[in-house]
ZAMARGU-4260 file (C-alpha; in steps of 0.2 Angstrom, whole numbers, plus 5000, padded with zeros to 4 digits):
<rodrens>
0) 4643/5348/5125 | 4638/5357/5108 | 4632/5345/5093 | 4643/5341/5080 | 4644/5353/5063
5) 4634/5344/5048 | 4647/5347/5037 | 4667/5348/5037 | 4673/5363/5046 | 4688/5366/5056
10) 4679/5359/5069 | 4671/5345/5060 | 4684/5331/5063 | 4684/5337/5082 | 4666/5339/5086
15) 4658/5334/5102 | 4658/5317/5100 | 4677/5315/5095 | 4694/5318/5102 | 4704/5331/5091
20) 4716/5327/5080 | 4734/5323/5084 | 4748/5336/5082 | 4753/5341/5066 | 4766/5327/5059
25) 4782/5335/5053 | 4783/5337/5033 | 4790/5320/5024 | 4807/5319/5020 | 4814/5317/5003
30) 4816/5299/5003 | 4799/5295/5009 | 4792/5293/4990 | 4804/5278/4988 | 4799/5268/5002
35) 4786/5255/4999 | 4769/5258/5008 | 4762/5245/5019 | 4750/5232/5011 | 4735/5236/5024
40) 4730/5253/5017 | 4730/5260/5033 | 4744/5272/5030 | 4739/5291/5025 | 4743/5299/5010
45) 4760/5307/5009 | 4754/5319/4997 | 4743/5328/5009 | 4751/5337/5024 | 4741/5342/5037
50) 4725/5334/5030 | 4715/5330/5046 | 4719/5350/5051 | 4711/5365/5045 | 4725/5376/5037
55) 4724/5396/5036 | 4732/5405/5024 | 4733/5423/5022 | 4740/5440/5027 | 4742/5448/5044
60) 4745/5467/5043 | 4736/5483/5048 | 4726/5475/5062 | 4718/5464/5049 | 4721/5444/5047
65) 4713/5437/5032 | 4713/5423/5018 | 4706/5406/5015 | 4707/5390/5024 | 4704/5372/5020
70) 4708/5355/5026 | 4727/5351/5024 | 4741/5364/5015 | 4736/5357/4998 | 4717/5358/4999
75) 4708/5360/4983 | 4692/5368/4990 | 4694/5381/5003 | 4683/5396/5011 | 4688/5412/5017
80) 4690/5421/5035 | 4693/5437/5042 | 4698/5445/5059 | 4700/5463/5065 | 4710/5469/5079
85) 4701/5476/5094 | 4717/5488/5096 | 4724/5490/5078 | 4739/5498/5084 | 4745/5483/5092
90) 4752/5469/5084 | 4745/5456/5095 | 4730/5454/5106 | 4713/5450/5103 | 4706/5449/5085
95) 4686/5448/5082 | 4680/5439/5066 | 4677/5421/5059 | 4676/5408/5044 | 4664/5403/5031
100) 4659/5385/5033 | 4654/5375/5017 | 4638/5365/5019 | 4627/5355/5008 | 4615/5369/5008
105) 4626/5384/5008 | 4640/5393/5016 | 4637/5395/5037 | 4648/5410/5045 | 4656/5403/5062
110) 4662/5420/5072 | 4675/5417/5086 | 4688/5428/5095 | 4706/5425/5094 | 4721/5430/5106
115) 4736/5431/5096 | 4754/5434/5102 | 4768/5435/5089 | 4786/5434/5091 | 4803/5444/5086
120) 4810/5440/5068 | 4820/5424/5066 | 4827/5419/5049 | 4815/5431/5040 | 4800/5423/5048
125) 4791/5428/5065 | 4781/5415/5075 | 4763/5415/5080 | 4753/5407/5093 | 4734/5408/5097
130) 4720/5403/5106 | 4702/5407/5104 | 4686/5398/5106 | 4670/5395/5095 | 4656/5384/5095
135) 4664/5368/5091 | 4677/5371/5108 | 4693/5377/5113 | 4707/5378/5100 | 4726/5384/5098
140) 4734/5388/5082 | 4752/5390/5078 | 4763/5395/5064 | 4772/5409/5056 | 4772/5423/5043
145) 4786/5434/5035 | 4792/5450/5042 | 4780/5460/5032 | 4765/5448/5037 | 4763/5440/5020
150) 4764/5421/5019 | 4755/5419/5036 | 4751/5399/5039 | 4742/5394/5055 | 4737/5377/5060
155) 4723/5373/5071 | 4720/5360/5083 | 4705/5358/5094 | 4707/5352/5113 | 4699/5334/5115
160) 4681/5333/5123 | 4676/5317/5131 | 4659/5314/5133 | 4652/5303/5148 | 4641/5289/5144
165) 4628/5286/5156 | 4629/5267/5163 | 4613/5257/5163 | 4607/5252/5178 | 4603/5235/5183
170) 4587/5228/5185 | 4581/5229/5203 | 4581/5211/5211 | 4564/5203/5213 | 4556/5203/5229
175) 4550/5184/5228 | 4557/5167/5222 | 4555/5164/5205 | 4541/5154/5195 | 4546/5138/5187
180) 4540/5147/5171 | 4550/5162/5173 | 4568/5160/5166 | 4583/5169/5172 | 4590/5184/5160
185) 4604/5179/5149 | 4620/5186/5150 | 4623/5201/5138 | 4634/5199/5123 | 4647/5210/5120
190) 4645/5222/5105 | 4656/5212/5093 | 4645/5198/5094 | 4630/5197/5084 | 4618/5183/5078
195) 4609/5181/5061 | 4608/5192/5045 | 4594/5201/5038 | 4592/5213/5024 | 4591/5232/5025
200) 4580/5233/5010 | 4562/5228/5012 | 4551/5229/4997 | 4535/5231/5007 | 4543/5245/5017
205) 4536/5262/5021 | 4541/5278/5017 | 4553/5281/5033 | 4572/5286/5029 | 4577/5268/5034
210) 4595/5274/5041 | 4604/5261/5052 | 4604/5273/5066 | 4596/5267/5082 | 4588/5282/5092
215) 4591/5281/5112 | 4578/5277/5122 | 4584/5285/5138 | 4575/5301/5143 | 4588/5317/5141
220) 4601/5306/5133 | 4605/5311/5114 | 4609/5300/5102 | 4628/5301/5099 | 4627/5298/5081
225) 4613/5308/5076 | 4620/5322/5063 | 4636/5311/5060 | 4642/5310/5043 | 4650/5295/5042
230) 4654/5297/5023 | 4664/5310/5026 | 4680/5300/5025 | 4676/5294/5008 | 4671/5310/5001
235) 4689/5316/5008 | 4697/5303/4998 | 4691/5313/4982 | 4699/5328/4987 | 4715/5319/4991
240) 4716/5311/4974 | 4710/5327/4966 | 4726/5335/4975 | 4738/5323/4971 | 4732/5323/4952
245) 4735/5343/4952 | 4752/5342/4961 | 4757/5327/4951 | 4766/5320/4967 | 4758/5303/4966
250) 4752/5296/4948 | 4734/5296/4945 | 4726/5292/4929 | 4715/5302/4919 | 4699/5294/4911
255) 4708/5291/4892 | 4699/5299/4879 | 4693/5284/4866 | 4686/5283/4850 | 4672/5271/4845
260) 4685/5258/4838 | 4698/5261/4852 | 4684/5258/4866 | 4678/5242/4856 | 4696/5236/4856
265) 4698/5239/4876 | 4682/5229/4879 | 4689/5214/4867 | 4707/5213/4877 | 4696/5211/4892
270) 4685/5198/4885 | 4700/5188/4878 | 4702/5171/4888 | 4720/5166/4894 | 4727/5154/4906
275) 4722/5157/4924 | 4737/5160/4934 | 4741/5144/4948 | 4739/5156/4963 | 4721/5160/4956
280) 4716/5143/4952 | 4721/5138/4970 | 4712/5151/4978 | 4695/5149/4968 | 4695/5131/4967
285) 4680/5120/4972 | 4680/5109/4987 | 4683/5092/4986 | 4665/5084/4986 | 4663/5070/4995
290) 4651/5062/4982 | 4651/5061/4963 | 4643/5079/4957 | 4634/5072/4941 | 4622/5086/4934
295) 4627/5099/4947 | 4633/5117/4942 | 4647/5126/4950 | 4649/5130/4969 | 4644/5149/4972
300) 4661/5157/4973 | 4671/5143/4964 | 4679/5140/4946 | 4690/5125/4942 | 4694/5129/4922
305) 4710/5132/4915 | 4706/5147/4904 | 4695/5162/4907 | 4693/5181/4904 | 4697/5194/4915
310) 4678/5199/4918 | 4675/5181/4923 | 4688/5179/4935 | 4683/5197/4941 | 4664/5191/4944
315) 4670/5174/4951 | 4682/5183/4965 | 4669/5195/4971 | 4657/5178/4973 | 4672/5171/4983
320) 4675/5187/4994 | 4655/5187/4998 | 4654/5169/5002 | 4670/5170/5013 | 4665/5185/5022
325) 4646/5178/5025 | 4656/5161/5032 | 4666/5171/5044 | 4652/5179/5051 | 4642/5163/5052
330) 4654/5159/5067 | 4646/5173/5076 | 4659/5185/5079 | 4662/5203/5070 | 4682/5199/5074
335) 4682/5185/5062 | 4673/5195/5048 | 4685/5209/5050 | 4700/5198/5049 | 4693/5190/5034
340) 4691/5206/5024 | 4709/5212/5030 | 4717/5197/5024 | 4707/5197/5007 | 4712/5216/5007
345) 4730/5214/5008 | 4730/5199/4994 | 4719/5211/4983 | 4732/5225/4985 | 4746/5215/4981
350) 4737/5209/4965 | 4733/5227/4959 | 4750/5230/4960 | 4758/5216/4951 | 4745/5221/4936
355) 4749/5239/4938 | 4736/5254/4936 | 4722/5250/4923 | 4709/5261/4916 | 4693/5256/4924
360) 4683/5271/4915 | 4685/5279/4897 | 4679/5296/4891 | 4670/5292/4875 | 4674/5302/4860
365) 4659/5305/4850 | 4665/5321/4840 | 4675/5333/4848 | 4685/5323/4859 | 4671/5326/4874
370) 4657/5319/4865 | 4649/5338/4865 | 4646/5339/4847 | 4642/5321/4841 | 4629/5319/4856
375) 4615/5333/4854 | 4605/5341/4870 | 4588/5337/4873 | 4575/5344/4862 | 4571/5361/4868
380) 4555/5363/4879 | 4547/5352/4891 | 4560/5339/4890 | 4576/5349/4892 | 4571/5360/4905
385) 4565/5343/4915 | 4583/5337/4913 | 4592/5352/4919 | 4592/5350/4937 | 4584/5335/4949
390) 4570/5348/4955 | 4563/5350/4937 | 4560/5329/4936 | 4541/5330/4939 | 4540/5339/4922
395) 4545/5321/4914 | 4533/5313/4925 | 4525/5304/4909 | 4543/5297/4904 | 4549/5293/4920
400) 4544/5277/4932 | 4553/5268/4946 | 4563/5251/4945 | 4549/5241/4953 | 4529/5248/4954
405) 4527/5255/4971 | 4537/5270/4975 | 4554/5278/4970 | 4568/5276/4982 | 4584/5286/4986
410) 4600/5278/4994 | 4607/5289/5008 | 4622/5290/5019 | 4620/5300/5036 | 4623/5290/5053
415) 4625/5273/5040 | 4618/5267/5025 | 4598/5267/5022 | 4586/5271/5009 | 4571/5283/5008
420) 4554/5279/4998 | 4543/5292/4991 | 4527/5291/4981 | 4527/5298/4963 | 4541/5308/4954
425) 4534/5324/4963 | 4538/5315/4980 | 4557/5311/4973 | 4560/5328/4968 | 4555/5338/4984
430) 4559/5323/4997 | 4577/5322/4990 | 4580/5338/4989 | 4574/5340/5009 | 4585/5325/5012
435) 4601/5333/5003 | 4603/5346/5018 | 4607/5332/5030 | 4611/5315/5020 | 4623/5311/5006
440) 4609/5306/4994 | 4608/5299/4976 | 4593/5292/4967 | 4598/5276/4957 | 4580/5269/4955
445) 4570/5277/4941 | 4570/5270/4923 | 4564/5278/4908 | 4546/5273/4903 | 4549/5263/4886
450) 4541/5272/4870 | 4541/5289/4879 | 4549/5303/4872 | 4564/5303/4884 | 4567/5285/4878
455) 4565/5291/4860 | 4582/5302/4864 | 4591/5290/4875 | 4590/5278/4859 | 4596/5292/4849
460) 4610/5295/4861 | 4616/5276/4859 | 4614/5276/4840 | 4626/5292/4841 | 4639/5284/4852
465) 4637/5268/4840 | 4634/5255/4856 | 4632/5241/4842 | 4651/5243/4838 | 4657/5245/4855
470) 4645/5230/4859 | 4640/5220/4846 | 4625/5209/4848 | 4633/5197/4836 | 4646/5194/4851
475) 4632/5191/4864 | 4629/5207/4869 | 4610/5213/4873 | 4603/5229/4879 | 4599/5227/4899
480) 4601/5212/4911 | 4596/5197/4906 | 4592/5186/4921 | 4601/5173/4928 | 4616/5184/4935
485) 4619/5195/4950 | 4611/5209/4939 | 4595/5204/4944 | 4579/5199/4930 | 4577/5205/4914
490) 4575/5223/4912 | 4577/5232/4895 | 4575/5250/4901 | 4587/5266/4900 | 4588/5275/4918
495) 4590/5293/4924 | 4601/5296/4939 | 4600/5312/4950 | 4612/5317/4963 | 4612/5331/4975
500) 4628/5338/4981 | 4639/5328/4990 | 4628/5312/4986 | 4639/5296/4986 | 4640/5280/4977
505) 4654/5268/4988 | 4666/5257/4978 | 4657/5243/4969 | 4660/5233/4951 | 4643/5233/4941
510) 4635/5216/4943 | 4638/5203/4930 | 4648/5207/4913 | 4641/5225/4906 | 4647/5240/4898
515) 4639/5256/4905 | 4635/5271/4895 | 4634/5287/4907 | 4629/5303/4897 | 4630/5318/4908
520) 4615/5331/4905 | 4618/5343/4918 | 4631/5347/4935 | 4646/5338/4938 | 4649/5320/4940
525) 4666/5315/4948 | 4672/5298/4946 | 4686/5287/4954 | 4692/5272/4946 | 4698/5258/4957
530) 4707/5241/4954 | 4695/5226/4952 | 4702/5216/4963 | 4702/5229/4977 | 4684/5236/4971
535) 4678/5218/4971 | 4685/5215/4990 | 4675/5232/4996 | 4659/5228/4987 | 4658/5213/4993
540) 4661/5216/5012 | 4648/5230/5010 | 4636/5218/5004 | 4639/5205/5017 | 4639/5218/5032
545) 4623/5225/5026 | 4614/5209/5026 | 4619/5207/5043 | 4608/5224/5046 | 4620/5230/5061
550) 4620/5249/5055 | 4627/5262/5065 | 4644/5258/5071 | 4646/5244/5059 | 4643/5255/5043
555) 4655/5270/5049 | 4668/5257/5052 | 4666/5250/5034 | 4667/5267/5026 | 4682/5272/5035
560) 4688/5254/5030 | 4685/5259/5012 | 4693/5276/5013 | 4708/5267/5020 | 4709/5255/5007
565) 4708/5267/4994 | 4721/5279/5001 | 4732/5263/4999 | 4728/5261/4982 | 4732/5282/4980
570) 4749/5278/4987 | 4754/5263/4977 | 4747/5275/4961 | 4734/5262/4956 | 4718/5275/4956
575) 4710/5283/4942 | 4701/5300/4943 | 4692/5312/4932 | 4676/5324/4931 | 4662/5324/4919
580) 4652/5339/4913 | 4637/5343/4903 | 4637/5333/4886 | 4653/5322/4891 | 4651/5303/4890
585) 4659/5291/4901 | 4660/5272/4897 | 4662/5261/4913 | 4673/5246/4905 | 4666/5228/4909
590) 4669/5224/4928 | 4677/5241/4931 | 4679/5247/4948 | 4671/5263/4952 | 4665/5275/4966
595) 4655/5291/4963 | 4652/5309/4970 | 4641/5320/4966 | 4647/5338/4963 | 4640/5356/4965
600) 4628/5360/4963 | 4619/5342/4956 | 4619/5330/4942 | 4607/5323/4930 | 4613/5308/4922
605) 4606/5296/4909 | 4613/5278/4908 | 4611/5262/4899 | 4618/5245/4902 | 4623/5231/4888
610) 4627/5216/4897 | 4637/5199/4891 | 4627/5182/4889 | 4634/5170/4901 | 4646/5157/4894
615) 4657/5151/4907 | 4672/5159/4900 | 4668/5177/4898 | 4654/5179/4911 | 4649/5168/4923
620) 4629/5161/4926 | 4627/5160/4945 | 4621/5143/4953 | 4603/5138/4953 | 4601/5137/4971
625) 4608/5154/4974 | 4598/5162/4960 | 4582/5154/4970 | 4588/5162/4986 | 4592/5179/4980
630) 4576/5190/4981 | 4582/5206/4972 | 4565/5213/4965 | 4548/5209/4968 | 4547/5201/4950
635) 4559/5187/4959 | 4548/5186/4974 | 4533/5182/4964 | 4541/5169/4955 | 4548/5162/4970
640) 4530/5162/4978 | 4524/5152/4964 | 4539/5138/4965 | 4536/5137/4985 | 4518/5133/4982
645) 4523/5120/4970 | 4536/5113/4982 | 4529/5115/4999 | 4523/5098/5005 | 4507/5093/5016
650) 4508/5097/5035 | 4509/5078/5039 | 4527/5078/5030 | 4534/5089/5040 | 4551/5089/5032
655) 4560/5098/5017 | 4571/5093/5005 | 4588/5102/5006 | 4594/5112/4990 | 4613/5109/4995
660) 4622/5105/4979 | 4635/5095/4987 | 4623/5081/4990 | 4615/5067/4979 | 4598/5063/4977
665) 4594/5053/4991 | 4577/5045/4996 | 4569/5055/5010 | 4568/5051/5028 | 4550/5045/5034
670) 4541/5060/5042 | 4540/5062/5060 | 4521/5061/5068 | 4513/5078/5070 | 4509/5075/5088
675) 4528/5072/5093 | 4541/5087/5097 | 4549/5083/5082 | 4534/5083/5072 | 4529/5100/5078
680) 4545/5108/5076 | 4546/5102/5058 | 4527/5111/5055 | 4533/5125/5065 | 4548/5128/5052
685) 4539/5123/5037 | 4527/5137/5040 | 4542/5150/5044 | 4549/5144/5028 | 4534/5146/5018
690) 4530/5164/5025 | 4548/5170/5021 | 4548/5164/5003 | 4530/5168/4999 | 4529/5187/5008
695) 4548/5190/5013 | 4542/5190/5031 | 4540/5176/5045 | 4529/5178/5057 | 4535/5166/5072
700) 4525/5163/5089 | 4536/5165/5102 | 4524/5157/5115 | 4537/5140/5114 | 4552/5150/5119
705) 4567/5154/5111 | 4573/5136/5106 | 4559/5136/5093 | 4561/5154/5088 | 4578/5150/5084
710) 4576/5136/5072 | 4561/5145/5064 | 4572/5160/5062 | 4586/5150/5053 | 4574/5140/5043
715) 4567/5158/5037 | 4585/5164/5032 | 4589/5148/5022 | 4574/5148/5013 | 4574/5168/5008
720) 4590/5177/5014 | 4581/5194/5012 | 4567/5189/5022 | 4563/5198/5038 | 4559/5186/5054
725) 4545/5195/5068 | 4545/5185/5085 | 4527/5189/5093 | 4531/5187/5112 | 4517/5179/5122
730) 4503/5181/5107 | 4489/5171/5118 | 4492/5185/5132 | 4476/5198/5134 | 4478/5216/5137
735) 4473/5213/5154 | 4487/5198/5157 | 4500/5211/5150 | 4494/5224/5162 | 4494/5214/5177
740) 4512/5206/5172 | 4522/5203/5187 | 4541/5207/5191 | 4548/5190/5186 | 4537/5189/5170
745) 4543/5207/5164 | 4562/5200/5168 | 4558/5185/5158 | 4550/5195/5142 | 4567/5205/5143
750) 4577/5191/5142 | 4567/5183/5127 | 4571/5200/5118 | 4589/5198/5122 | 4587/5180/5115
755) 4579/5185/5100 | 4592/5198/5096 | 4607/5187/5096 | 4595/5174/5085 | 4594/5188/5071
760) 4576/5192/5073 | 4573/5208/5065 | 4558/5213/5076 | 4548/5208/5092 | 4531/5212/5095
765) 4526/5216/5113 | 4510/5224/5122 | 4519/5233/5138 | 4503/5242/5145 | 4498/5248/5161
770) 4484/5243/5173 | 4474/5258/5165 | 4477/5250/5147 | 4491/5264/5143 | 4508/5262/5136
775) 4520/5259/5149 | 4534/5270/5143 | 4547/5264/5156 | 4545/5245/5152 | 4545/5249/5134
780) 4561/5258/5136 | 4568/5244/5143 | 4563/5231/5130 | 4569/5244/5116 | 4586/5242/5125
785) 4585/5225/5127 | 4582/5223/5107 | 4598/5235/5104 | 4606/5237/5092 | 4600/5223/5078
790) 4583/5221/5083 | 4567/5233/5085 | 4552/5232/5096 | 4535/5233/5088 | 4519/5237/5097
795) 4506/5221/5095 | 4491/5233/5098 | 4481/5247/5090 | 4487/5265/5096 | 4480/5282/5094
800) 4491/5298/5090 | 4496/5303/5108 | 4501/5284/5111 | 4510/5284/5095 | 4520/5300/5100
805) 4525/5292/5118 | 4530/5275/5109 | 4541/5284/5096 | 4551/5295/5111 | 4557/5278/5118
810) 4562/5271/5101 | 4547/5259/5097 | 4548/5255/5078 | 4531/5252/5073 | 4514/5243/5077
815) 4506/5227/5071 | 4488/5223/5070 | 4478/5207/5067 | 4464/5216/5055 | 4464/5231/5044
820) 4464/5247/5051 | 4463/5261/5038 | 4464/5274/5052 | 4479/5269/5061 | 4489/5264/5045
825) 4486/5282/5039 | 4492/5287/5055 | 4507/5276/5055 | 4512/5282/5038 | 4509/5302/5041
830) 4522/5298/5057 | 4535/5287/5046 | 4531/5271/5057 | 4532/5254/5051 | 4514/5246/5050
835) 4509/5229/5046 | 4493/5217/5047 | 4496/5198/5052 | 4483/5185/5053 | 4474/5184/5070
</rodrens>
């Protein structure tokens, strides 16, 4: 079957890997608008008829059929089409032509042939039926036109296609009795059951695009998700909301224009403490402790006060959602996770509907109602050129720097969530433009260097916008994160956002209590305001699922779930939508839910965050133990490294104290002797915890079997949830021993890889070689398949360029060696392969 189109087209929703959409539903009756929509957010918006089909509108006269097409009858964005009859004298028959398909890089012409049949006039209109084929498959169109050929409307429906998935062959039965050392392969788990959680972002990672897609390892089998745009459902929500706002069939708020004084009053209203509703108190209250909690901070996601501001309750609401979702997944089933998310979304929609539509973003009026007069553009010359479009960013290399030293990062959405890393601002500009042709990408990791010319311009913008009046320092506000909140460690820098067409930032609430000023310098910024309860639920579900590192199908389902939830908000009239062009300033109110789509041709935005000091009534400080475990930046990791060195006990003690908030300071039990089994496990666990805290990577010796690995992996995740656990299979084996591995040892190794995947291990290290010391591609493929989808296979031996190419072709993710090898490291970096050095 042909590959699916890379961007929305008449066939994009009916590509080779998905069935064609259902028949066009009849138009809603006049009484549908009065019907209360369901609470699960699954109902499609009643304002868009035929939203999933390509609808062609035009004229059919003189052997020419031309006009424009789009998705749905109320589509905002349309493209041209034109067909010419082979025999102009006949009304029906064959027509040749095609249509334009919009892509991120421009229009693509799709040629096709149509066979039209036109019926006689009935009640002033003529019915039309049409069949044809193009690169996306066979299709049918039906509709009608007026007697003179005007007002011709046809709806295109593609025939469903099924893709046969090859079944995996069972391993051949061994020819001899198994030895005592060999273990029988474990029973494969269903796809809905994964174990463990691992982070998506690795600060020490390489320059590859860290997409959640897992490439196929079978020869001749094409990855079904390659080239699939899983962010399209969320992007289509923006089009639906824009159409609803234009047609005024469903109420959609604009971003209201606010003066400096009015914006300050809006923020004060959000920070005003009020009584906490009884239902909210019952949902957020702390569990009953078994012992007195003297001197302890509040548990994560809990609040027991009687009064609080809207901003604080929104923070605690996000924490509680994140805690509940992670607890649901810890049961070992994705079904429990999705059930918890569905239940919380139902509650959030009910709460948002009771509160009514509220502004989440406002347009800051600094002069003429749009902020264009008072806020002057950048100085003429180098600085103005560099901020005109993302491609010119290298001209401001002296004014920009990455958030954390090392590399610039770009958030991507293609077959799943991912990131791409680039060295230097030149790499960011060229690499981001290249990625934009096949992914939805936006650069959020670029900071303005303090003391630079661009920093002076940002300070002038803040002064002109009277930020000190909107967020006065006397009321507890300060510029930049201050630490001890989910916003991360201290950072007093402005930042620059560069986006390419179609770049998406999913629904979220900015961490902590912060007011964010967005000043658009170039391009178009399309912003969706989302009710706080719904945004907190969606944000927490994404954070919880990304930490699990399931990728692919899970990311696609999450984005579709988010799109359905936003459509549920649209049906209730709870969304807000506006577009910001050059010279316009947006203010995101504290804890305002929002999602952002980059318009054409791009966007360049300067932004600054003003944060509120945590006081327990207006803003919340996170619990101490959670602050120590959440590694958001390298600076946090270095602090944790120092704390870990001071906290680590000698090897003989073997046991560590728990940091559980609900326990009192009890005397530690006597350590187990190191020569006993308990003592050896304790040393094993202690080493894994120390490595996870110090380096963010826990290398586990797999010689003792999956039992030890399970304990060490759990300990590493407990010490640092963002650490990566790597299991080394048979580290004592030599290359000769790997080459002479018999059938039962191979079966046992596959079983160990499957067990490692179920334990939440991120990578397994193996050395599958043949008797000649070369890579055994077939065996590698089996091990990679056993590790899917949440685990990766890494080679534990030095490789040359030919071996690297063969290993990548079967899905191997990288290489681990015992000593420095600059030539191999350079080779891996050039091929976007992971490379790591561990102690021999």
